[in-house]
N, C-alpha and C positions, 0 to 999 in steps of 0.2 A: 529351792525346789525347781526341778526341771520344768520349763514352759510347756513341754509336751504332756507332762503328767498333772499340771496344776489344776485343770478342771476336774480331773478324776479325784484328786486328793484334797479338795476344799469344798466348803459349803455343806449344806444339809442334804443327805441322800436318804430316800425313803425305801426301806425293805418291804415291798408291797405284800399285803395280805393276798390270799387267793379267795375271792368271793365265790360263794356257792349259791345256787338257787335253793328254794325251800325243799326241793326233792333231792338235794345233795349233789347236783351237777355243777361243773365249772360255769360260772356266770361271766362269760367272755366280755360282753358289752360293758358290764359293770367294772371289770378290771381295767378296760381301756379308758373309760370315763374317769375312774379314780386316778389312773396314771396321769392323765392330762390335768386333773384338778390340782394335784400336789405340785406339778410343774408350774401351773398358773400362779400358785402362791409363792413361787420363788425357789423351790427345791432345785438343787444343782443336778440331781440325777436320780436314777431308780436302781434298786437292787432286786433282781428277780431270783426266786428260789432260795431266798434266805430262810432262816428258821421261822420267821414270822409268816412266811408263805405256806407253811405246813408241807414242805416238799416230800417228807417221808410218807405222806398219805396220798400223794399224787401218782397216777400211773404215767408211763412214758409218754403217751399221747397228750396227756394234760400238761406235763412239763414242757413238751415242745410247744404247745399252744400258748402257755404263759410266756415263754421266752420270745416267741414270734410276736405276740402282742406288745410286749415291752420294747422289743427291737424296733417295731414299726413306730411306736410313739416317740422313742428317743431319736430315730432318724428324722421324723417330721419336726421335732422340737430342737434338735441339735443338743440334746442332753446326754450326759454320761450314762452308760449302762454297765453295771456290774452283775455278774451271774454267779450264784453259788454253785460250786462243782466239787465232786469228789467226796471222800469220807476218810475212814481210818485205814484204808488199804491203799498203799502207795501206787501199785500198778493200776488199780481201778481208777484212782484219782487222775493219773496221767491220761488214761483213755478219755475220761470225762472232760478234762481240760482241752484235749485235742478236738473233741466234738464241737466245741464252741467256735471253731474256725468258720463254721458255716454261716455265722452271723457277723458281718463286718461291723455292725453297730456296737458290738460288745467291746468295751474299752478296758475291762479288767475282769479277772475271775477272783472269787473269794473262796479260800480253802481253810477249813477248820483245822486247828491243832488236833492231831489224832486222838480219838476218844475211846473209852472203854478198855482197849487193850493196854493202855497206860505204858507206852514205851518210855525208856529213859530219856533224859534231856538230849543225850547224844543221838538217840533214835529219832527224836522229833527233828533235830537239826538235819540228820541224814534224809529224812522224809522231805523236808522243804528244799534241801539241796537238789534232790532228784526232780521234784516238781518244778522248781525254778529253771533248771537246765532244760526241761523238755516241754514246758508250757509255751504255747504260741502267744500268750497274753501276759501282761504284767499281773503279778499276784498280790492280793491283799490277804494277809494272814488273819484269820479270825481267832482271837485269843479270848476265851470265855471259860475260865477254869471251873466255875461252879456247874457248868454243863459237861465239860470234857473230862474233868477229874485230873487235869494236868496244870498244876500251878508252876509256871516257868519263872525262873529267877531273871533278874535284869540282865545278867551276862548272857544267858541263853537267848533271850529275846533280842539282844543287841547283835549277837552272832547271826541269828536268822535275818535280822534287818539288813545286815551288811552283804547278804547274798545278792549277786546280780540277778535281776528279774523280780526281786521282791520290792514292790513299790510302797507298801505301807501295811499298817495293821489296824483292823477294827478291834479296839481295845476296850474290853469289858471286864476289868479285874475284880469287880465286886466291891473292893475298898481301895482307897488310896493309901497304901502302906509304904514301908521303906523301899521295897523293891520297885513299886510303881514310881516313886519319886526318883530313884536312881536311874531308871530307864528313861523317864520323860526328860530328865535333866541332861542327858547325853545321847542324843539321837544322831545316827549317821546322816551324811548329806544326801539330798534327793530321796529322803524317806519321810513319810508323814504318818502321824497318828490320827486315826479317825475315832472319835469318841463313840463307844458302843454301849456304854453304861448310861441309860437314859437319865436317871436321876442325878448323875454326876456330870452332866453336860457342861454346866457353867464352870465348875472348877477345872475340868479337863481343858476347856478352851482357855481359861486363865493360865494354865500350865503349858500351853503351847500347841494343843491339838489343832490340826489344820482344818478340821471339819468333823462331820459326824454321820453315822448310820444309825437312825433312831426309829424304832417301831412307833413310839408314842407321838412322833411328828406327823403321823397320818392325821392327827387331831391338831388343829391350830397350826398348820404348817407354816403359815406366814409369821407367826409369833416366834417359832423356833429359828426361822431365818433372821428375824429381827434381833434375836439374842446373839446369834453368830456375828451379825454385822456390828452390833454394839461392842462386842469384845474386840473385833478387828479395828474399829474406829477409836478405841480407847475410852468409850463412854462408860466408865466404870459404875457410876451410880445407877444408870438405867440397866446395865447388864446384871448387876447384883439383884436389883428389885425384880426384874423379869425372870431371872434365873431361879429365884425362890419360888415364884408362882408356877413356872413350868416344871420344876422338880416335884411339886405337889401333884400336878397333872400326870407326870410320869409314874409316880407312886400309885396313883389311882388306876392307871392303865395296866399296871402289873399286880393289882390286888388279887387277881386270879390268873391262872396260867395264860401266858401270851399265846395267841392274839385274841383271846376270848372277849375281854372287855373292849378292846379296840373294835372288834367286829360288832359288838353290841351297840356301841356308840355310833358307829358308821351306819348301822341299820336304823337306829333311832333317828338319825339325821336324814334318812331316805337316800343315802349314797350307795348302798348295796342292797340287794333284794332280800337278804335274810342274814341273820347272825350265825348261821350254821357253821360248825366246825366238824371235823371228822374224828371219830374215836381213834385213840383213847382220850382225846379232849372232850370236855362237855361244855356247853354254852355257859357263859357267865350268868350269875344270878342277877335279878333285877336291881338289887341294892347297889351292887358294884357298877352296873351300867348307869343307873340314875346318878350316882356320884360323878362318874365320868362326864355325863351330859351337863351336869351342873357346873363343873369346873371349866369345861369348854366354853359355856355361855359366859361365865365370869371373866375368863381370860380374854375372850374375844372382845368383850365390851370394856376391858380395863384401859384406862388412860393414866398417864403419868401426871 
């Protein structure tokens, strides 16, 4: 892995929620405090405007504010900052990527595999070829087929990974099937996989993932960092035991649509002013939030 990219492509990165006030406005101070708190617990970097941050419901002024806050925190802390940019329109995605030049703190951009229009594998490759050629920043491809409707095979993913300017992939395949194993077993040089399937973090690290971008790592951030470091150190017994516990927490965090349970737990902890989400999402039910709070307390107090 290139020394220039290693901080970007290793460790645990948090795709920050966007906290709202009880009246539904951006809670800027809470966002800044949350960003500092996850870095205090050992996160390597932040991701702004990822799916967990509900960017589809933010207006342009709010998106700018979120990016400004995350850029300021990462500048102060010397942390990596990735920003989600673009969509399923190639020209629009190029424009969005170029707009990130205004923030020198941004170390990479994350771009989704084109969704809804369902281009062919060749079309997806052409999309990322264009983005990589014109982006001012290294790109992390976000592959999450159960959201995009695009299940790319190992050969297509590898061809995308070989493009100059593509630094890595946030990999959320849903299951570790034959294509996943073929892809993970033969990665290009200077390219890294970031685990994006929260409940599969431990096996993905065991299979060679360089790090992770995990919504559920808002909760017990230090424990997720501990798991990453255990796999890196070869402490297999500890990694397996902790991995099972964190997989249960991740399952609870996704028991209702992301990020509703995470927001509910963070609110219960007093870390954000409300559990509010924006339509079409609805706040998580009390049972799901209570289960999340219970698991956080259990894992925080767990000793080997």
